[in-house]
C-alpha positions as protocol buffer text, in pm:
chain_id: "A"
residue {
  index: 1
  type: MET
  ca { x: 4117 y: 12798 z: 11174 }
}
residue {
  index: 2
  type: ALA
  ca { x: 4209 y: 12445 z: 11052 }
}
residue {
  index: 3
  type: ILE
  ca { x: 4044 y: 12509 z: 10713 }
}
residue {
  index: 4
  type: GLY
  ca { x: 4230 y: 12834 z: 10673 }
}
residue {
  index: 5
  type: LEU
  ca { x: 4563 y: 12667 z: 10766 }
}
residue {
  index: 6
  type: GLY
  ca { x: 4489 y: 12368 z: 10543 }
}
residue {
  index: 7
  type: SER
  ca { x: 4405 y: 12576 z: 10249 }
}
residue {
  index: 8
  type: ALA
  ca { x: 4718 y: 12786 z: 10293 }
}
residue {
  index: 9
  type: LEU
  ca { x: 4928 y: 12472 z: 10317 }
}
residue {
  index: 10
  type: SER
  ca { x: 4759 y: 12328 z: 10012 }
}
residue {
  index: 11
  type: ALA
  ca { x: 4841 y: 12652 z: 9815 }
}
residue {
  index: 12
  type: VAL
  ca { x: 5213 y: 12650 z: 9918 }
}
residue {
  index: 13
  type: LEU
  ca { x: 5263 y: 12277 z: 9849 }
}
residue {
  index: 14
  type: SER
  ca { x: 5098 y: 12293 z: 9511 }
}
residue {
  index: 15
  type: GLN
  ca { x: 5325 y: 12583 z: 9403 }
}
residue {
  index: 16
  type: GLY
  ca { x: 5642 y: 12378 z: 9496 }
}
residue {
  index: 17
  type: PHE
  ca { x: 5784 y: 12079 z: 9318 }
}
residue {
  index: 18
  type: LEU
  ca { x: 5427 y: 11955 z: 9260 }
}
residue {
  index: 19
  type: SER
  ca { x: 5334 y: 12254 z: 9044 }
}
residue {
  index: 20
  type: GLY
  ca { x: 5365 y: 12050 z: 8719 }
}
residue {
  index: 21
  type: LEU
  ca { x: 5041 y: 11856 z: 8820 }
}
residue {
  index: 22
  type: PRO
  ca { x: 4742 y: 12049 z: 8690 }
}
residue {
  index: 23
  type: GLY
  ca { x: 4446 y: 12083 z: 8925 }
}
residue {
  index: 24
  type: LEU
  ca { x: 4629 y: 11944 z: 9228 }
}
residue {
  index: 25
  type: ASN
  ca { x: 4469 y: 12009 z: 9560 }
}
residue {
  index: 26
  type: ILE
  ca { x: 4664 y: 11861 z: 9850 }
}
residue {
  index: 27
  type: LEU
  ca { x: 4392 y: 11940 z: 10105 }
}
residue {
  index: 28
  type: LEU
  ca { x: 4042 y: 12003 z: 9979 }
}
residue {
  index: 29
  type: PHE
  ca { x: 3762 y: 12102 z: 10223 }
}
residue {
  index: 30
  type: GLU
  ca { x: 3407 y: 12083 z: 10108 }
}
residue {
  index: 31
  type: PRO
  ca { x: 3189 y: 12334 z: 10308 }
}
residue {
  index: 32
  type: MET
  ca { x: 2901 y: 12084 z: 10327 }
}
residue {
  index: 33
  type: SER
  ca { x: 3117 y: 11801 z: 10453 }
}
residue {
  index: 34
  type: VAL
  ca { x: 3281 y: 12026 z: 10720 }
}
residue {
  index: 35
  type: THR
  ca { x: 2932 y: 12147 z: 10831 }
}
residue {
  index: 36
  type: PHE
  ca { x: 2796 y: 11795 z: 10840 }
}
residue {
  index: 37
  type: VAL
  ca { x: 3085 y: 11677 z: 11057 }
}
residue {
  index: 38
  type: ILE
  ca { x: 3050 y: 11975 z: 11299 }
}
residue {
  index: 39
  type: LEU
  ca { x: 2682 y: 11911 z: 11336 }
}
residue {
  index: 40
  type: LEU
  ca { x: 2721 y: 11543 z: 11384 }
}
residue {
  index: 41
  type: VAL
  ca { x: 2983 y: 11599 z: 11663 }
}
residue {
  index: 42
  type: MET
  ca { x: 2745 y: 11856 z: 11827 }
}
residue {
  index: 43
  type: VAL
  ca { x: 2465 y: 11608 z: 11828 }
}
residue {
  index: 44
  type: ILE
  ca { x: 2676 y: 11326 z: 11965 }
}
residue {
  index: 45
  type: ALA
  ca { x: 2811 y: 11563 z: 12244 }
}
residue {
  index: 46
  type: PHE
  ca { x: 2469 y: 11685 z: 12332 }
}
residue {
  index: 47
  type: LEU
  ca { x: 2329 y: 11330 z: 12362 }
}
residue {
  index: 48
  type: SER
  ca { x: 2638 y: 11204 z: 12558 }
}
residue {
  index: 49
  type: GLY
  ca { x: 2577 y: 11481 z: 12809 }
}
residue {
  index: 50
  type: THR
  ca { x: 2204 y: 11483 z: 12830 }
}
residue {
  index: 51
  type: LEU
  ca { x: 2106 y: 11130 z: 12848 }
}
residue {
  index: 52
  type: PRO
  ca { x: 2310 y: 11034 z: 13159 }
}
residue {
  index: 53
  type: ALA
  ca { x: 2208 y: 11367 z: 13322 }
}
residue {
  index: 54
  type: GLN
  ca { x: 1847 y: 11298 z: 13264 }
}
residue {
  index: 55
  type: ARG
  ca { x: 1875 y: 10941 z: 13407 }
}
residue {
  index: 56
  type: ALA
  ca { x: 2060 y: 11076 z: 13713 }
}
residue {
  index: 57
  type: ALA
  ca { x: 1800 y: 11347 z: 13768 }
}
residue {
  index: 58
  type: LYS
  ca { x: 1530 y: 11076 z: 13799 }
}
residue {
  index: 59
  type: GLN
  ca { x: 1718 y: 10902 z: 14085 }
}
residue {
  index: 60
  type: ASN
  ca { x: 1660 y: 10955 z: 14453 }
}
residue {
  index: 61
  type: PRO
  ca { x: 1961 y: 11141 z: 14581 }
}
residue {
  index: 62
  type: ILE
  ca { x: 1950 y: 10974 z: 14920 }
}
residue {
  index: 63
  type: GLU
  ca { x: 1957 y: 10629 z: 14769 }
}
residue {
  index: 64
  type: SER
  ca { x: 2241 y: 10728 z: 14528 }
}
residue {
  index: 65
  type: LEU
  ca { x: 2450 y: 10852 z: 14831 }
}
residue {
  index: 66
  type: ARG
  ca { x: 2373 y: 10535 z: 15031 }
}
residue {
  index: 67
  type: TYR
  ca { x: 2497 y: 10319 z: 14725 }
}
residue {
  index: 68
  type: GLU
  ca { x: 2836 y: 10496 z: 14719 }
}
């Protein structure tokens, strides 16, 4: 959705008072860059959820409740 909105905004802005500049792209989205960022965020989110859960699963629940 953001890529579509950004591309539309770029087209509108480049047709305005900036139309005299040839090849102007206000916002430029490279598909590989967007894909890389999405995959990187997915890996970070997976690790930040999985690693603490794995550590908590190894603990004894009775000991954990006593500590609190």
